[in-house]
MMTF fields as JSON, N, C-alpha, C and O atoms, coordinates in Angstrom:
{
  "mmtfVersion": "1.0.0",
  "mmtfProducer": "UNKNOWN",
  "numBonds": 231,
  "numAtoms": 232,
  "numGroups": 58,
  "numChains": 1,
  "numModels": 1,
  "chainsPerModel": [1],
  "groupsPerChain": [58],
  "chainIdList": ["A"],
  "bondAtomList": [4, 2, 8, 6, 12, 10, 16, 14, 20, 18, 24, 22, 28, 26, 32, 30, 36, 34, 40, 38, 44, 42, 48, 46, 52, 50, 56, 54, 60, 58, 64, 62, 68, 66, 72, 70, 76, 74, 80, 78, 84, 82, 88, 86, 92, 90, 96, 94, 100, 98, 104, 102, 108, 106, 112, 110, 116, 114, 120, 118, 124, 122, 128, 126, 132, 130, 136, 134, 140, 138, 144, 142, 148, 146, 152, 150, 156, 154, 160, 158, 164, 162, 168, 166, 172, 170, 176, 174, 180, 178, 184, 182, 188, 186, 192, 190, 196, 194, 200, 198, 204, 202, 208, 206, 212, 210, 216, 214, 220, 218, 224, 222, 228, 226],
  "bondOrderList": [1, 1, 1, 1, 1, 1, 1, 1, 1, 1, 1, 1, 1, 1, 1, 1, 1, 1, 1, 1, 1, 1, 1, 1, 1, 1, 1, 1, 1, 1, 1, 1, 1, 1, 1, 1, 1, 1, 1, 1, 1, 1, 1, 1, 1, 1, 1, 1, 1, 1, 1, 1, 1, 1, 1, 1, 1],
  "groupList": [{"groupName": "UNK", "atomNameList": ["N", "CA", "C", "O"], "elementList": ["N", "C", "C", "O"], "formalChargeList": [0, 0, 0, 0], "bondAtomList": [1, 0, 2, 1, 3, 2], "bondOrderList": [1, 1, 2], "singleLetterCode": "X", "chemCompType": "L-PEPTIDE LINKING"}],
  "groupTypeList": [0, 0, 0, 0, 0, 0, 0, 0, 0, 0, 0, 0, 0, 0, 0, 0, 0, 0, 0, 0, 0, 0, 0, 0, 0, 0, 0, 0, 0, 0, 0, 0, 0, 0, 0, 0, 0, 0, 0, 0, 0, 0, 0, 0, 0, 0, 0, 0, 0, 0, 0, 0, 0, 0, 0, 0, 0, 0],
  "groupIdList": [1, 2, 3, 4, 5, 6, 7, 8, 9, 10, 11, 12, 13, 14, 15, 16, 17, 18, 19, 20, 21, 22, 23, 24, 25, 26, 27, 28, 29, 30, 31, 32, 33, 34, 35, 36, 37, 38, 39, 40, 41, 42, 43, 44, 45, 46, 47, 48, 49, 50, 51, 52, 53, 54, 55, 56, 57, 58],
  "secStructList": [7, 7, 3, 3, 3, 3, 3, 3, 7, 1, 7, 7, 6, 6, 1, 7, 2, 2, 2, 2, 2, 2, 2, 2, 2, 2, 6, 7, 7, 1, 6, 6, 7, 3, 3, 3, 3, 3, 7, 7, 2, 2, 2, 2, 2, 2, 2, 2, 2, 6, 6, 6, 6, 3, 3, 3, 3, 7],
  "xCoordList": [102.008, 101.736, 101.306, 101.579, 100.641, 100.202, 101.393, 102.375, 101.287, 102.324, 101.818, 100.622, 102.738, 102.403, 103.395, 104.55, 102.933, 103.796, 103.979, 103.013, 105.231, 105.563, 106.22, 107.188, 105.695, 106.227, 106.627, 105.86, 107.836, 108.287, 107.698, 107.863, 107.005, 106.359, 106.895, 106.571, 107.702, 108.306, 109.799, 110.254, 110.542, 111.992, 112.458, 111.755, 113.653, 114.255, 115.156, 115.789, 115.211, 116.025, 115.442, 114.225, 116.315, 115.944, 115.135, 114.305, 115.369, 114.726, 115.792, 116.976, 115.405, 116.377, 117.076, 116.516, 118.298, 119.105, 118.407, 118.522, 117.695, 116.997, 115.955, 115.793, 115.244, 114.244, 114.905, 114.389, 116.037, 116.772, 117.237, 117.13, 117.75, 118.214, 117.061, 117.225, 115.901, 114.727, 114.289, 113.954, 114.287, 113.954, 114.94, 114.553, 116.214, 117.246, 117.046, 117.205, 116.703, 116.481, 115.263, 115.207, 114.29, 113.112, 113.397, 112.576, 114.554, 114.894, 114.479, 114.432, 114.179, 113.772, 114.945, 116.021, 114.749, 115.805, 115.613, 116.169, 114.831, 114.516, 113.004, 112.27, 112.554, 111.123, 110.498, 111.105, 109.294, 108.483, 109.063, 108.626, 110.011, 110.519, 109.555, 109.117, 109.23, 108.287, 108.973, 109.697, 108.74, 109.243, 108.092, 107.111, 108.222, 107.197, 107.813, 108.889, 107.129, 107.601, 106.475, 105.298, 106.855, 105.879, 105.448, 106.258, 104.216, 103.674, 103.994, 103.094, 105.283, 105.704, 105.622, 105.587, 105.591, 105.553, 106.755, 106.622, 107.922, 109.114, 108.959, 109.261, 108.495, 108.319, 107.221, 107.375, 106.116, 105.025, 105.473, 105.037, 106.331, 106.875, 107.756, 107.709, 108.568, 109.426, 108.585, 108.888, 107.537, 106.667, 105.966, 105.795, 105.564, 104.886, 105.796, 105.318, 107.096, 108.038, 108.204, 108.542, 107.967, 108.145, 106.859, 106.909, 105.716, 104.438, 104.125, 103.32, 104.738, 104.507, 105.275, 105.058, 106.166, 106.955, 106.647, 107.186, 105.791, 105.517, 104.019, 103.195, 103.702, 102.321, 102.295, 103.168, 101.301, 101.211, 100.019, 98.919, 100.245, 99.166, 99.185, 100.231, 98.025, 97.973, 97.605, 97.514],
  "yCoordList": [73.531, 74.873, 75.78, 75.512, 76.837, 77.818, 78.639, 78.818, 79.127, 79.984, 81.424, 81.673, 82.364, 83.781, 84.427, 84.01, 85.437, 86.223, 87.578, 88.226, 87.996, 89.266, 90.147, 89.738, 91.356, 92.309, 93.584, 94.121, 94.06, 95.311, 96.474, 96.556, 97.381, 98.506, 99.86, 100.885, 99.879, 101.121, 100.909, 99.794, 101.98, 101.937, 101.728, 102.064, 101.17, 100.96, 102.126, 102.089, 103.157, 104.327, 105.024, 105.142, 105.479, 106.152, 105.264, 105.757, 103.964, 103.019, 102.474, 102.496, 101.988, 101.398, 100.188, 99.497, 99.954, 98.857, 97.507, 96.648, 97.313, 96.031, 95.777, 94.643, 96.825, 96.653, 96.358, 95.559, 96.99, 96.708, 95.258, 94.584, 94.783, 93.403, 92.414, 91.33, 92.771, 91.902, 91.78, 90.686, 92.887, 92.834, 91.952, 91.164, 92.092, 91.283, 89.806, 88.963, 89.488, 88.094, 87.499, 86.294, 88.346, 87.881, 87.711, 87.153, 88.186, 88.072, 89.289, 89.246, 90.37, 91.605, 92.587, 92.249, 93.779, 94.768, 95.818, 96.913, 95.495, 96.456, 96.586, 95.651, 97.733, 97.957, 97.005, 96.659, 96.596, 95.711, 94.312, 93.568, 93.943, 92.569, 91.699, 92.084, 90.532, 89.623, 88.303, 87.763, 87.789, 86.475, 85.671, 86.23, 84.359, 83.466, 82.66, 82.081, 82.63, 81.912, 81.054, 81.303, 80.051, 79.29, 80.157, 80.912, 80.058, 80.897, 80.305, 79.919, 80.239, 79.753, 80.9, 82.062, 80.607, 81.685, 82.626, 83.822, 82.104, 82.94, 83.939, 85.122, 83.474, 84.346, 85.368, 86.54, 84.943, 85.867, 86.948, 88.094, 86.602, 87.587, 88.596, 89.788, 88.12, 89.025, 89.973, 91.162, 89.449, 90.274, 91.323, 92.463, 90.952, 91.897, 93.07, 94.193, 92.821, 93.882, 94.919, 96.071, 94.511, 95.441, 95.595, 95.9, 95.388, 95.39, 96.748, 96.82, 97.819, 99.145, 99.341, 100.332, 98.409, 98.516, 97.432, 97.455, 96.48, 95.342, 95.165, 95.689, 94.405, 94.003, 92.473, 91.828, 91.893, 90.46, 89.931, 90.477, 88.858, 88.164, 86.727, 86.078, 86.212, 84.847, 83.877, 82.675],
  "zCoordList": [101.4, 101.888, 100.748, 99.578, 101.108, 100.123, 99.644, 100.364, 98.433, 97.863, 97.868, 97.715, 98.043, 97.925, 96.96, 96.867, 96.254, 95.384, 96.039, 96.441, 96.141, 96.77, 95.718, 95.077, 95.538, 94.567, 95.299, 96.098, 95.017, 95.622, 94.843, 93.626, 95.543, 94.884, 95.346, 94.746, 96.393, 96.868, 97.067, 97.326, 96.944, 97.033, 98.474, 99.427, 98.607, 99.917, 100.322, 101.377, 99.484, 99.799, 101.028, 101.165, 101.913, 103.166, 104.099, 104.862, 104.043, 104.961, 105.907, 105.568, 107.078, 108.004, 107.38, 106.529, 107.819, 107.291, 107.451, 106.576, 108.538, 108.753, 107.673, 107.224, 107.251, 106.204, 104.868, 104.087, 104.594, 103.359, 103.333, 102.308, 104.455, 104.531, 104.429, 103.868, 104.96, 104.856, 103.401, 102.945, 102.671, 101.243, 100.493, 99.63, 100.827, 100.173, 100.483, 99.6, 101.715, 102.104, 101.407, 101.164, 101.086, 100.349, 98.86, 98.132, 98.403, 96.992, 96.197, 94.968, 96.887, 96.229, 96.254, 96.745, 95.737, 95.754, 94.679, 94.771, 93.661, 92.616, 92.534, 92.854, 92.111, 91.992, 90.985, 89.972, 91.279, 90.431, 90.271, 89.392, 91.078, 91.044, 91.848, 92.932, 91.312, 91.955, 92.255, 91.418, 93.451, 93.839, 94.418, 94.908, 94.357, 94.897, 96.033, 95.883, 97.157, 98.347, 98.905, 98.647, 99.667, 100.439, 101.624, 102.164, 102.02, 103.097, 104.466, 105.212, 104.788, 106.1, 107.107, 106.703, 108.387, 109.39, 109.287, 109.544, 108.916, 108.794, 107.647, 107.807, 106.508, 105.35, 105.617, 105.274, 106.222, 106.525, 107.505, 107.397, 108.454, 109.387, 108.689, 108.995, 107.744, 106.98, 106.128, 106.032, 105.516, 104.687, 105.549, 105.117, 106.749, 107.636, 108.007, 108.171, 108.139, 108.495, 107.389, 107.661, 106.14, 105.023, 104.213, 103.022, 104.85, 104.123, 103.5, 102.571, 103.985, 103.414, 102.101, 101.405, 101.759, 100.523, 99.513, 98.406, 99.865, 98.98, 98.775, 99.524, 97.73, 97.464, 97.49, 96.909, 98.158, 98.327, 97.556, 97.639, 96.8, 96.077, 96.535, 96.504, 96.968, 97.477, 96.383, 96.63]
}
């Protein structure tokens, strides 16, 4: 499968709890932290839920 890099670029402060938990599940939580994941449908769905707070590099 293809790999994607996800970087958090906006804070989770004043965001709904579900979005905070999604960031945590992706391995994020601090600004400018980058993680690499396989591009599975589950991961892509999680990224879509918080796409306004992250930057994606394929």
